[in-house]
C-alpha positions as a Markdown table, in Angstrom:
| # | Residue | x | y | z |
|---|---|---|---|---|
| 1 | Met | 87.5 | 36.8 | 117.9 |
| 2 | Tyr | 89.4 | 34.8 | 120.5 |
| 3 | Arg | 89.2 | 35.5 | 124.2 |
| 4 | Ser | 92.9 | 35.3 | 124.8 |
| 5 | Ala | 96.2 | 34.3 | 123.2 |
| 6 | Ile | 96.3 | 31.0 | 125.0 |
| 7 | Val | 92.9 | 30.0 | 123.6 |
| 8 | Tyr | 94.1 | 31.0 | 120.1 |
| 9 | Ile | 97.3 | 28.9 | 120.5 |
| 10 | Ala | 95.3 | 26.0 | 121.8 |
| 11 | Asp | 93.0 | 26.0 | 118.9 |
| 12 | Thr | 95.7 | 26.3 | 116.3 |
| 13 | Met | 98.5 | 24.2 | 117.8 |
| 14 | Gly | 96.7 | 21.4 | 119.6 |
| 15 | Arg | 96.9 | 20.5 | 123.3 |
| 16 | Thr | 100.0 | 18.3 | 123.1 |
| 17 | Glu | 102.0 | 21.1 | 121.4 |
| 18 | Ile | 101.0 | 23.6 | 124.1 |
| 19 | Asp | 102.2 | 21.1 | 126.8 |
| 20 | Lys | 105.5 | 20.9 | 125.0 |
| 21 | Leu | 105.7 | 24.7 | 124.8 |
| 22 | Leu | 105.0 | 25.1 | 128.5 |
| 23 | Ala | 107.6 | 22.5 | 129.3 |
| 24 | Val | 110.2 | 24.6 | 127.3 |
| 25 | Leu | 109.2 | 27.8 | 129.1 |
| 26 | Gly | 109.5 | 26.1 | 132.5 |
| 27 | Asn | 108.0 | 26.9 | 135.9 |
| 28 | Pro | 107.8 | 30.4 | 137.2 |
| 29 | Gly | 111.1 | 31.5 | 138.6 |
| 30 | Arg | 112.1 | 33.6 | 141.6 |
| 31 | Tyr | 111.5 | 36.9 | 139.7 |
| 32 | Ser | 108.0 | 35.9 | 138.8 |
| 33 | Arg | 107.2 | 34.8 | 142.3 |
| 34 | Ile | 108.3 | 38.1 | 143.7 |
| 35 | Leu | 106.7 | 40.2 | 141.0 |
| 36 | Phe | 103.2 | 38.6 | 141.3 |
| 37 | Pro | 102.5 | 39.6 | 145.0 |
| 38 | Leu | 103.8 | 43.1 | 144.3 |
| 39 | Leu | 101.4 | 43.5 | 141.5 |
| 40 | Cys | 98.6 | 42.2 | 143.6 |
| 41 | Leu | 99.3 | 44.8 | 146.3 |
| 42 | Asn | 98.8 | 47.5 | 143.6 |
| 43 | Tyr | 95.4 | 46.1 | 142.6 |
| 44 | Ile | 94.2 | 46.1 | 146.2 |
| 45 | Gln | 94.8 | 49.9 | 146.3 |
| 46 | Val | 93.0 | 50.3 | 143.0 |
| 47 | Ala | 90.0 | 48.4 | 144.4 |
| 48 | Phe | 89.8 | 50.7 | 147.4 |
| 49 | Asn | 90.0 | 53.7 | 145.1 |
| 50 | His | 87.1 | 52.5 | 143.1 |
| 51 | Leu | 85.1 | 51.8 | 146.2 |
| 52 | Ala | 85.8 | 55.2 | 147.6 |
| 53 | Met | 84.8 | 56.9 | 144.4 |
| 54 | Ser | 81.4 | 55.4 | 144.6 |
| 55 | Ile | 80.9 | 57.1 | 148.0 |
| 56 | Tyr | 82.8 | 60.4 | 147.5 |
| 57 | Ala | 81.6 | 61.1 | 144.0 |
| 58 | Ala | 77.9 | 61.1 | 144.9 |
| 59 | Thr | 76.2 | 64.5 | 144.6 |
| 60 | Pro | 73.9 | 65.3 | 147.5 |
| 61 | Pro | 70.6 | 67.1 | 146.8 |
| 62 | His | 71.2 | 70.8 | 146.7 |
| 63 | Val | 69.6 | 74.2 | 145.7 |
| 64 | Cys | 70.9 | 77.6 | 145.0 |
| 65 | Arg | 71.8 | 79.6 | 148.1 |
| 66 | Leu | 70.0 | 82.9 | 148.4 |
| 67 | Pro | 71.8 | 86.1 | 149.4 |
| 68 | Val | 71.5 | 87.2 | 153.0 |
| 69 | Gly | 68.4 | 89.3 | 153.6 |
| 70 | Val | 66.3 | 87.7 | 150.9 |
| 71 | Pro | 63.4 | 85.9 | 152.4 |
| 72 | Val | 63.6 | 82.2 | 151.9 |
| 73 | Asp | 60.6 | 80.9 | 150.0 |
| 74 | Asn | 60.3 | 78.5 | 147.1 |
| 75 | Arg | 59.3 | 81.3 | 144.7 |
| 76 | Ser | 62.9 | 82.4 | 144.4 |
| 77 | Ile | 64.0 | 79.2 | 142.8 |
| 78 | Pro | 62.5 | 77.8 | 139.6 |
| 79 | Thr | 61.0 | 74.4 | 139.5 |
| 80 | Lys | 61.3 | 71.6 | 137.0 |
| 81 | Gly | 58.4 | 69.1 | 137.2 |
| 82 | Gly | 57.5 | 70.2 | 140.7 |
| 83 | Val | 61.1 | 69.8 | 142.0 |
| 84 | Leu | 63.4 | 72.8 | 142.8 |
| 85 | Asp | 66.0 | 73.5 | 140.2 |
| 86 | Ser | 69.5 | 73.1 | 141.6 |
| 87 | Cys | 71.4 | 75.3 | 139.1 |
| 88 | Thr | 69.3 | 78.4 | 138.6 |
| 89 | Leu | 67.3 | 81.0 | 140.5 |
| 90 | Tyr | 65.2 | 84.1 | 139.5 |
| 91 | Ala | 67.2 | 87.3 | 138.9 |
| 92 | Asn | 65.1 | 89.5 | 141.2 |
| 93 | Tyr | 64.5 | 86.6 | 143.7 |
| 94 | Thr | 60.8 | 86.6 | 142.9 |
| 95 | His | 58.7 | 84.4 | 140.6 |
| 96 | Thr | 57.5 | 87.5 | 138.7 |
| 97 | Ser | 60.8 | 88.4 | 137.2 |
| 98 | Gly | 60.8 | 85.5 | 134.7 |
| 99 | Glu | 64.6 | 85.7 | 134.0 |
| 100 | Ala | 66.6 | 82.8 | 135.5 |
| 101 | Val | 70.3 | 83.1 | 136.2 |
| 102 | Lys | 72.9 | 80.5 | 137.1 |
| 103 | Cys | 73.8 | 80.0 | 140.8 |
| 104 | Thr | 77.2 | 81.0 | 142.2 |
| 105 | Glu | 76.6 | 79.4 | 145.6 |
| 106 | Trp | 74.7 | 76.3 | 146.7 |
| 107 | Gln | 73.1 | 75.0 | 149.9 |
| 108 | Tyr | 73.2 | 71.3 | 150.8 |
| 109 | Thr | 71.1 | 69.7 | 153.4 |
| 110 | Leu | 72.5 | 66.4 | 154.8 |
| 111 | Arg | 71.0 | 64.7 | 157.8 |
| 112 | Gly | 69.1 | 67.8 | 158.8 |
| 113 | Arg | 72.2 | 70.0 | 158.8 |
| 114 | Val | 72.7 | 72.8 | 156.2 |
| 115 | Tyr | 76.0 | 73.3 | 154.4 |
| 116 | His | 77.0 | 76.1 | 152.1 |
| 117 | Cys | 79.4 | 75.9 | 149.1 |
| 118 | Lys | 80.7 | 78.2 | 146.4 |
């Protein structure tokens, strides 16, 4: 499979025939010279978008938020391999209940500050 149409044409037609074809097509005109920088401006915005997504799309470490009045201890949240599970907590908020339910609110800790999210 060929990398591009120009490589394919070069392999099938020969170099001298491509030179003749380019001579017939001519140099880029005024429209091409205006269009090229405008397209480049669009690609600059796309590059910044991809860079921003690598920063904004990161998921910080989080755990389930316990309701107000429930003592905060690690027995309320199940563990997976010694790490607190970020999506479930025990139904009765104690390790003895055995039934795990999905979280409806989460708690994030970033740079020592605690944030809450639904």
